[in-house]
N, C-alpha and C positions, 0 to 999 in steps of 0.2 A: 624247123622248116613246118610250113602250115600245113594243115590238111588238106588234101586237092579233092574235093568234090565234084568234079568237073558236070554232074548232071545235074545240080541246082542251081537254078540261075532264076532271081528272086526278082524278078520286073520293079518297075520302078512303081505301076499301082495297084502290087501286092503291098511293096512297102508302105503305100499313104493308108491301106487300109490296115496293115499293122499299125503306124503310127496312131491311126482312130479308135482303134480298140485300145489301144494303152492309153490315151485320153481316156474314155470312158471309163474302164475301169477306175484309172486315177480318181475320177470325178466320183462316181460310186461310191469308193472309199472315204471319201470326205462324206456323203452324204447319211453316210452309217457311222456316223461317230460316236454319235449316241450307244452305238453296239459294240463298240470297242477297236474302234480306228486311232491311228495314231496323227489327225491331225492337231496341229497346235497355235497360238496367235500368230509366230511368227511366219511368214507370207512364202518361206523358203518349204513351209509347209504347207502348203497350198498346190490342187492338181495342176495349176497355172505354172507357177514354178516348177515344180517337180517334170512338165511335160518339157518347157524348153531346156530343163538344164540333160535330160536324156537326146531330148535334138541336136544340142553341143557336144554330147557325148558322140554319138554316132559319127556328125562332120569329123570329129574329134578321129575318133576310131577309124572311120575309112581312108583318113590322109595317112594313117601310119601303115595302114596295113597295106595302104596302095603300094606306097615307097618301099616297105618292110617285104613284101611277096606272099603275105596272108593270104589266106581267102575271104574276097573281100567282102564274098555274099551272106559267110558265117560271121565274122566280124559284126558286121552292123547291124543284123537281125538281133544276132545277142544284144549290141550295144540299144537296139528299141524293149528290148523288154527286161535290162539289166534292172530296173527298179519299177516295174508293174508294180508290186507290193509292197513298195516302201512306206506307205499311209494306211495300210490295212494290219503289216504284219510288224512283230518288234524286230527290230534292228539287227539282232543278231540271228536271225533265223530268216532276214528278208529277200535273203539269195536266195536260198533254197528254195522259198515259197513263190520267187519269181518263175524260177526254172520249170516249178510244176503250171503254173502260168503260160509260160512257153509253150513247153509241149502239149498241152492243151489243146492249144490255139493249132500250132503246125500239123497236129494229127489229126483237127477233125476240120479247118478249115482249105484244105491242099493234098496236092499228093506229093510231097515232099520225099526224099528219100530219109532210110532209119539213120543212115548214116551222118547227114545235114540236121535232125533233128535232136540226134545225140550230141553232135558237137557245139551246137547252138546253147542247150540247155546248157552240158556242161561249163561253157564259159561265163550260161550266166548266174549259174551255180558257185563260181571258184570267184566272180569278180570283185569280194570283199577279200580275198588272200593277201594273208599279213607276211608272208615268206618272200624270198628270192625269187620273182618274177621271171626269170630264166626259167624255174623248174615248171611253168606250165606251157602250154601248146600254144604257139606263136599269136592263133586269134584271141585266147584268151588275154597274152600278154599287152596284145594293143587295145581291146578293152578295159582292162584296169588302168593302162597309161594315160587312157581318154579321159578316164572318169577323176582321176589324179589332177591331170591338168585343167577341168575344168574350172576348178577351186584357184585358180591359179591367175592370175593377170586382173585386165579390167573388169571380168565378172566377175571375180572375187573380192575384188577391191570395192567395187558396187554394192558387193552384199554386206561386206564387212560397214560398209558408210549407213545403210540403212538398218543394219541392226541397230545403232547409233541413236536413232530416234525412239525405235523402239525399246531400248532399254535406258529411254532420259539422258542419255550422254548430250554433252555439246561438244561444238567443232573445236573444242579444245585436244577432246580425245583422240583426233582423228588420225594422228600420226604411231599413238598405240594400236590403233584398229588397220590401221597399213601394216603395221610393222609384223603384224601375225599372217598378213597375207602371205609379207614378205619368207617369211617365217616356214608357211605351209609350203612355199613354191623353193625354197631349198631343198625340204623335205622330198617331195617331190622328185625334183631333179635330183637328189641323192638315190632314189627309188626306180626310178625309170633305166631302162634297158637298153631301147632301142636308139639309134641312131638320131632319127627324126623325132619322136617325143622329147630326147635330148635337148635337139636343137629347140623345139617347141617349146621346151619348160624354159630356157635362157632368155629366148627372145620374149617371153612374157615376165619375167623376171627385171629384165632391163627397164621395163617399161615402169614397172610398179616404182625399182628403185629413182626413177626421174620424180615419178607421182611423189614421192615420198621428200624428195631435194626440194621439188617446188615447194610442196608442206613448210617447209622449213628456212625456205627465204621470206615467205609470204605473212607467215604466221609467229611474230616476234617472240612467245612464248613457247612454240615448241622447239625442244631440243634439233642438235643439227643431227642428222644418221651415224649411227654408229659404224657401218658398212665402208 
């Protein structure tokens, strides 16, 4: 069962302001790199990439939440803030730090019920949870599933292929990189619990498998896929 917070309705305008704040926060984290931020030379450590990832997760999390009966407002606001601290906090504490930023924002820039603020911040804090997702509140589960799924499919494949250039690889390594996406996708499909997330995972995996087969058909030195 999802949390029921009927009195907390977040408007599209409020969501837009939150999204703008998150992008500004990420951009400031990059600008402060010399002061200890986590910016790296890979593009996915940039504010633009991280913000795009966040928006992808918001869209996926909302789709899962609506289909599964979770509180959509809690889910999509938590998704917006889940990686807000990704570029200026160490990986093992970025979820907790993101929850802190979300709490400060929600308490200072709106009249949201405390139950809503707590539910959002708890989801942000738990979005890196590595255990059984059925142990989590449904809203948090939807967020974690969406976060996993954004790394699978066309988006994950494009990022892996982009990574080849930054690692001075040639197109002959493309199949290996796509195989990594397939492995990640299978892991995600095994972890997700909701029917909606499972359906998305397998749909995305099917597309990556098709692309891997296309590579083996047209690049003679690439082996046939093992799956």
